[in-house]
C-alpha positions as CSV (number, residue, x, y, z in Angstrom):
1,M,-11.0,-5.4,-16.2
2,K,-7.4,-4.3,-16.4
3,R,-6.0,-5.9,-13.4
4,R,-3.6,-8.6,-14.6
5,E,-2.5,-6.4,-16.7
6,A,-2.0,-3.9,-13.9
7,L,-0.4,-6.5,-11.7
8,K,1.6,-6.9,-14.1
9,N,3.1,-2.8,-14.5
10,I,4.5,-3.0,-11.6
11,G,6.1,-5.9,-11.8
12,L,4.6,-8.5,-9.8
13,S,4.7,-11.4,-11.9
14,A,9.1,-10.8,-11.8
15,A,7.7,-11.0,-7.8
16,F,6.8,-14.6,-7.9
17,F,10.2,-15.5,-9.3
18,M,12.2,-15.0,-6.4
19,G,14.0,-18.0,-5.5
20,T,16.0,-17.1,-9.0
21,P,19.6,-16.5,-9.4
22,A,19.7,-13.2,-10.4
23,V,17.0,-12.9,-7.5
24,L,19.2,-14.2,-4.8
25,N,22.0,-12.7,-5.7
26,L,20.6,-9.4,-5.6
27,M,19.3,-10.4,-2.3
28,Q,23.1,-11.3,-0.9
29,S,23.8,-7.7,-1.9
30,C,21.5,-6.2,0.9
31,T,23.4,-5.6,3.7
32,G,24.3,-3.2,6.5
33,N,22.4,-1.0,8.9
34,T,18.6,-0.7,8.1
35,Q,18.8,2.8,10.2
36,T,21.7,4.3,7.4
37,W,20.6,2.7,4.2
38,V,20.0,5.2,2.0
39,P,17.6,4.0,-1.2
40,E,19.1,3.7,-4.5
41,F,15.8,4.0,-6.4
42,L,13.2,5.5,-3.2
43,N,13.9,9.2,-2.6
44,E,14.5,9.5,2.0
45,E,10.3,9.7,1.9
46,E,9.1,6.5,0.2
47,G,12.6,4.5,1.9
48,L,11.1,5.2,5.4
49,V,7.4,4.8,4.1
50,L,8.9,1.0,2.3
51,K,11.0,0.5,6.5
52,N,6.9,1.6,8.5
53,L,5.5,-1.3,6.2
54,V,7.7,-3.8,6.2
55,D,8.1,-3.6,10.1
56,V,4.5,-4.0,10.5
57,I,4.3,-6.7,7.9
58,L,7.4,-8.6,9.3
59,P,7.9,-7.3,13.0
60,K,10.0,-9.1,15.1
61,T,9.0,-11.8,17.3
62,E,10.3,-14.0,20.5
63,D,12.1,-16.7,18.1
64,L,12.0,-15.0,14.7
65,P,13.8,-11.7,12.9
66,S,12.1,-8.8,11.4
67,G,11.8,-7.6,7.8
68,L,14.5,-4.4,8.8
69,E,16.7,-7.0,10.5
70,L,17.4,-8.8,6.8
71,N,17.3,-6.0,4.7
72,I,13.7,-6.5,3.4
73,P,12.8,-2.6,2.7
74,Q,16.8,-2.3,1.2
75,F,16.3,-5.9,-1.5
76,I,12.8,-4.0,-2.4
77,D,13.8,-0.4,-3.1
78,K,17.4,-2.5,-5.6
79,F,14.3,-4.6,-7.2
80,M,12.6,-1.7,-8.0
81,N,15.3,-0.4,-9.4
82,E,16.8,-2.9,-11.5
83,I,14.0,-4.7,-12.1
84,F,11.0,-3.1,-12.5
85,D,11.1,-1.5,-16.6
86,D,10.3,1.9,-16.8
87,E,6.7,1.7,-16.4
88,S,6.6,-0.1,-13.7
89,Q,9.2,2.2,-11.5
90,M,6.8,5.0,-13.5
91,H,3.7,3.2,-11.0
92,A,5.6,3.1,-8.2
93,K,6.6,6.6,-7.5
94,T,2.9,7.5,-8.5
95,L,1.6,4.8,-5.8
96,F,4.3,5.9,-2.9
97,A,3.1,9.4,-4.2
98,E,-0.8,8.3,-3.1
99,I,0.1,6.0,0.1
100,I,2.3,9.6,0.9
101,G,-1.0,12.0,1.7
102,L,-3.2,8.7,2.2
103,L,-1.0,8.6,5.7
104,K,0.2,12.5,6.0
105,P,-3.0,14.6,7.9
106,N,-1.2,17.5,6.4
107,S,1.8,17.9,4.0
108,E,4.1,19.8,6.8
109,T,3.0,16.2,8.1
110,P,7.1,14.9,8.6
111,I,6.6,10.5,8.0
112,D,9.0,10.1,11.3
113,E,6.1,11.9,13.4
114,L,4.1,9.5,11.8
115,S,3.4,5.9,13.9
116,Q,3.4,2.9,13.4
117,D,-0.5,2.6,14.2
118,N,-0.8,4.1,10.7
119,F,0.4,2.5,9.1
120,K,-1.2,-0.5,10.8
121,T,-4.1,1.6,9.5
122,L,-3.6,1.6,6.2
123,L,-3.2,-1.3,5.7
124,D,-5.7,-2.1,7.2
125,D,-8.2,0.0,5.0
126,Y,-6.3,-1.2,1.5
127,M,-4.5,-4.1,1.9
128,L,-6.8,-6.9,-0.5
129,T,-9.2,-9.6,0.8
130,E,-11.4,-11.3,0.2
131,D,-14.5,-9.1,1.4
132,F,-12.7,-6.3,0.8
133,I,-14.3,-4.1,-2.7
134,D,-11.4,-1.8,-3.9
135,Q,-12.8,1.2,-4.9
136,D,-10.4,2.3,-7.2
137,R,-11.3,-0.8,-9.1
138,E,-14.2,-0.2,-8.8
139,S,-13.7,3.2,-10.0
140,D,-12.1,2.3,-13.2
141,P,-12.0,-1.2,-14.8
142,E,-10.5,-0.3,-18.0
143,T,-6.8,1.6,-16.7
144,T,-4.2,-1.0,-16.5
145,K,-2.7,1.6,-13.7
146,P,-1.9,-0.6,-10.3
147,T,-4.1,0.8,-7.6
148,K,-3.1,1.6,-4.0
149,S,-4.3,-1.7,-2.5
150,E,-2.8,-3.7,-6.0
151,F,0.5,-1.9,-4.8
152,L,0.2,-2.9,-0.6
153,N,-0.6,-6.2,-1.5
154,T,2.7,-6.7,-3.9
155,I,4.5,-4.9,-1.3
156,K,3.8,-7.0,1.1
157,L,4.5,-10.3,-1.5
158,M,7.7,-8.7,-1.6
159,T,7.9,-8.8,1.3
160,I,7.8,-12.0,3.4
161,N,8.6,-13.9,-0.3
162,A,12.1,-11.8,0.2
163,Y,11.3,-12.7,4.0
164,R,11.5,-16.5,3.4
165,T,14.3,-16.8,0.8
166,S,16.8,-15.3,2.8
167,Q,19.5,-16.7,4.2
168,L,19.4,-16.9,7.4
169,I,15.4,-17.6,7.2
170,G,16.1,-20.7,4.8
171,E,18.9,-22.3,6.9
172,T,18.8,-22.2,10.4
173,I,14.0,-21.2,10.8
174,L,12.9,-24.0,7.4
175,P,13.8,-27.0,7.3
176,Y,16.4,-26.8,4.9
177,D,17.7,-29.7,2.9
178,P,20.7,-28.7,0.4
179,V,21.2,-31.6,-1.3
180,P,17.8,-32.9,-2.1
181,G,17.7,-36.0,-2.8
182,T,15.0,-38.6,-0.4
183,Y,11.5,-38.2,-0.7
184,F,8.8,-37.3,2.2
185,C,5.3,-38.8,1.6
186,G,3.4,-38.1,4.9
187,D,1.7,-34.7,7.0
188,L,3.5,-31.5,7.2
189,E,3.6,-31.7,10.8
190,D,5.1,-34.4,11.6
191,I,8.0,-34.4,9.1
192,T,8.8,-30.7,9.5
193,G,6.6,-29.5,12.5
194,G,4.6,-27.8,10.1
195,K,7.2,-25.2,8.4
196,S,7.6,-25.2,4.8
197,W,10.1,-26.2,3.1
198,S,13.2,-23.8,2.6
199,L,14.2,-24.6,-0.8
């Protein structure tokens, strides 16, 4: 099975290094309003798909801002534009086209006419879970091309990592110690109220 190579081909390995200075600088350069955002790598339709996926993955709650409020779609677009290599970019474009094909009832339907339920259903049907069987991978286990499920999982992983390492979440929501020096030994529930450390 070539799944490891396929994941590498969509930049998944790079997504694990969200805490590197270059990636953090890239993230902090993503400012502005998501509503008026113009993608750099993605086209307008792909950008709308990404915004909707991020909003489903990390919606606004009573206590927490949404992924859209923290400019996560802008960050992912920049990440694909500046960090992905040529092959990963080619796969991303191909997979966005396939995902758009799954979302639209017909080719004439504008993406902005789809409901959030359309995006929830897509994620429910294609996210890699413990008992999920990736039919694309099963039908061609030797390919190094990522599947739709692997790509959607990459978007989910990048969304969550970007959210957790954003300045707002890192400094005001998660337990934060800018100059760590004390070693705490004990139950996370007792030390931080069950929250993982920001850094």
